[in-house]
N, C-alpha and C positions, 0 to 999 in steps of 0.2 A: 702355735695353729699353723696346720699342714699349706704350705705355701699354694699348692693347687686348689684348696678348697678356699683359702682366701681371695684367690683371682675369681674364682667361680659366685663367691659373695659377692664380691665388686660390681661384676656383670649384671647379676641379677638384680640388686639394687639400681644400678642407672638404668637398666632396661625397664624398670618399673616407673623411674621418674620421667623417663623420656616419653613413655608411651602415655602417662599420666592426662595429658590434655586431650585423648582419646574420650574419655569418659565426661569430658564435658563440652562435647561435641553436639551441636545441633542436628538430631538423628532424623529430622525431616530433610533438612536441606545438605546432610554431609558436611565435609571438609577436604577441600583440596589439598596439592602436595604441597603448593605454595604456602597456604594457611598452616599448615601442620609445619614445615619447617620455618615459619615465623614463629611460632609458637615454642618448639621447641628450642630457639636462641636463647631462652632464661636458660633451661635446667643445663645445657652445652657449656654456656659461661660459668654455672656455679661448678661444673665439671670441671673445667679448667684450673678455675681457681682452688680447687678442690685438691686437684695431683701436682699443681705447683707446688703446694704447701707440704702435701704428703709425701713427694718424691725428692725435692729437693729443699725448700727451705727449711722445713724442721730435721731433717738431719744433718744438712751442712750447717745451719746456723744456730738454731734452737737449741739442739742437743750439743753442739760444741762450745757453748756459752756465748757466743755473738748474739746476743740479744737484740741489741742496738740495730745491727743488720738486718737480723729478722723482721723487726717492727718497721723498720722504716722501708724495707722492700716490700712488705706485705701493705701498708699503707699506700703507696705509689701504685702497685698492681688494681688493688680495689678500687681506688679512685680511679682510673686511667679506665679501668675496664666498666666500671659504673655509670660513668660518663657515655662512653662508646657504646653499652649496649641502648641507653635511653636514645642515643643520635640514630642506632641503626635500626631501631623500632621505629620510630618517624620516619626513615626515608623509606624503609619497607613498605611501610602502611601507603605512603605515597606512589612507591613504585607498584602497588597489587591494585592502584587505583580505589582505596577506599576512601569514603566520605571521613575526612581526616582534619579536625582543628587544632591547629596548634595552640597547647592549651595556655593560661597565663603563666608567667615567670613564677610565680611562686607553687604553681603547681609541679612545673617544671623541677624546680628546684627540690619539691619534696618526693616527686620521682626518683630523682639520681639519688638521693638521702636515701630511701627505701631500697633501693636497688645496691647500694653502698653495704647498708647493714647488713643485707640477706648474703653479699658476698662476702664480710667479715664473717657471717655465723659459719658459712662455708669451710673458709679457710681456719676457725675456729675447731669444728669437727676434725678437720684432716690435722690438725697438731695434736689434738686429744687423742686422738685413734692412734696415732704413731707413737705416741707416749706410751698408751695403753699397751699395744703390743710390744715394746720394747722392754717395757717392765714385765710383761709376762715372760718376754724370753730371758730375760736376766733373771727372774725370780727361777724360773727351769732350771738355768745351770748352777743357780745356787744350791739348788736343794740336790741336784745331783752331784754337785763338788761336797755338800756335807753328807749325803748317802756314801758317796766315796770315803770319805774321812771316817766315817762311823765303821765301815767295812775294815777299813785299816786298824782299828781301834780293837775288833772283834779278834782278828786273826792272833794278836801277841796274846789278847786275855785269853783265848780259848786254848792256844799252844802251850800256856803257861799253866792251867788247869791239868791239861791232859800231860805233859812231860812231868808234873809233882806225881801223878797216879802210877805212871810206868816207873818212875824213880822208885816208888813203894813198893812196886811189885819185884823190883830186881833183889829187893832184899828177904822176900817171901816164895816168890816161886821163878826160878829162871826162865822155866818152859814157858808160862804163862806171858811173863814179861816178852819174850820172843814173839808172839801170838800178836801182842799188845802193840808191838811195832809195827809187824805186818797191818794191822789195822787203822795206825797213824798212818802210815804211808798212802793207804787208801783214801785216808780223809784229806793227806795234805795234797794228793793228786784233785781231789774236788774243790780244793779250795786255790790251788793254783791256776787251774784250767776252766772252770764252772762259776767261782765265787765272783769273777771280774766281771760278769754280766748281771745288769739290771734285774733278769728274772730267769732262770731255770726250771726245767720240768721237775714236777711234783715227785716225781719217782726218782730222780736223782737225790733230790733233798731226803727223802724219806730213806734211801740207801744209806746215806751220809750220817743220818742219826742211829740208823741199825747198827753201825760199824761202833758210832760211839758207845751205844749202850752195850753191845757187846765185850768192847774193851773196859768199860766202866765195872761191869759184872765178873770180868775175872778175878779182880781183887778184893771181891765182896765176900763175905764168910755164908755160913747156912742161915744165920739169923736174919738175912737181908731177900726178901722175896719181891725180884721183880717182875712185871707182868706187862707186856705191849700187847697193842692192837691196833693194826692198820688197815682200814676200809677207802681204800681209794679208787673211786667209779671211773676218774679220767686220769690215768698216770701223764700223760701229756699235757695235762694242765700247768698253766705257769706259775710260781711263785717267786716271791723276794728269797735269796739264798740265804743260808743260815740265820731264819729270822727266829726258830724255835729253839736252837741249841742253847742259847740260856736259859731258858727254863728248863731245858733236860738238865744241863750242869748243876743249877741251882736245885733239881729234885734231889741229886745226889748229895750235892754238897750239905745240905741242910735234911735231909730225909734218911740217915744214915747215923748211928751211934752205936760203936763196938759194943758187942754182948747183948745188945737190947734187939726184940724183934721189930723189925722195921717193914715198911711196906712202900714200893715206889709203883705207880700206876701210869703209865703212857698212851695215850690213845689218839689217834689222828683218823679225823673224817672226813671223806672231801668229796664232792659232786660237781657238778656245773654252776652252782649257784655259790657256794661256799664252801670255806676249809676250816675247818675245826682241830684246834688243838688243845686235849685236855689231860691235865696232870694233876694228880693226887700223890701225896706223899707224905708219910709221918712229918712230925713237926718236930726238930731238935736243934732249935737256934744256935747258932755259935754264941760264944761267950764273949766276952768285952775283950779278953785277951788274943781271939781269932780274928782277924783282919783279913783274913783271906779273901781275895775278892772285893770286898768294900762294896758291894753292890753295885759295881760298875757294869756288870751285866744285864741287869734289870733296866738300868736306865739307858741302857745302848738299845734294850728292843723295845722300851716306850719310844724313843725318838724316831726310830727305823721306823716301825709301824705308822708315828703321824707323817712320815715324809713320804713312806710308800703307799698308805692305805687312809688317808687320811679322810675320815667320813664315811669310810667304809668298814670299820672294825671294830670291835667291842672285846674288852680284856677286863675280866674280874679276878681278883684274886685275894687272898687272904686267909687265916686258920679259922676252923670251926670252932662251935660255942667252946668244948672242951677245951680247945688250945691243942689237940692231938695231931691234927691232921691240917695239913697246906693244900689247897686247891688253887687253882688257876687254871684259866681255860680263855682263849684269844679265839674269836671269829673272824674269820674274814671274806666280807660278803664279795664276789667277783662279779 
């Protein structure tokens, strides 16, 4: 949570709690300043216990494993403040000249126990809130570390496939191989400078895909038909980098078979509400002896989508009824 937002939430909550007594005032007689200060003594005491736990006891003792010190110190504080609160309320009534009778001892003990229980609740809420925020921070750090790890896995996986393609081109057409190396250099620049960020502009991601598709088309024969369509309403729209590249790789890897008519259709549509990546390709699954890729790319895509767009994406993929075409569609809600 943003630190400034967290502070504003704390301030708003405590203002409401402190001003709450005004809702129960006698509107005919009003409430004097001294009466209001007396009434707010209880929430102010709760606030003191809350922040003693939230800012000091929980991070210093509970989180670090010194639970005995935590519970002993907390017990001492709530008992002392519970007794002091009751004594202060009795003294204040006398100072304000209220007709105040000292209650029987059993009621006095009951009132003190009630105040102590309420202070314990305030301390417990403070501890739970601190632990929840700490867990949230740790979870965000873990997700970022996992995303970074996944990105580091995609780089060698992608480069391995691309270098294999260029190697194949060198034996077919030297001129095309040189053009492929130029496209690869542009893609490497994208990886080095853009890919390290958690989000990039969609136009940069699309340009990266175009370079890759152009590189792949260089080594394809006339039997392979590659169609692309990019309709981007807002090119400044942010997207996780290289989120679609594995799908495009997969289309060329499993959608092309030598001397057989093949089709690959790649479409990306984006507006301010969603990004849709739709890929349809001929289905020529690898044999059991061909272990290139081992399906690593698609698993990385699935995990990255779950981390970057959890609850905001849909991914449907599979072959059609006659097993001739493979269709994969990712829809990301913005």
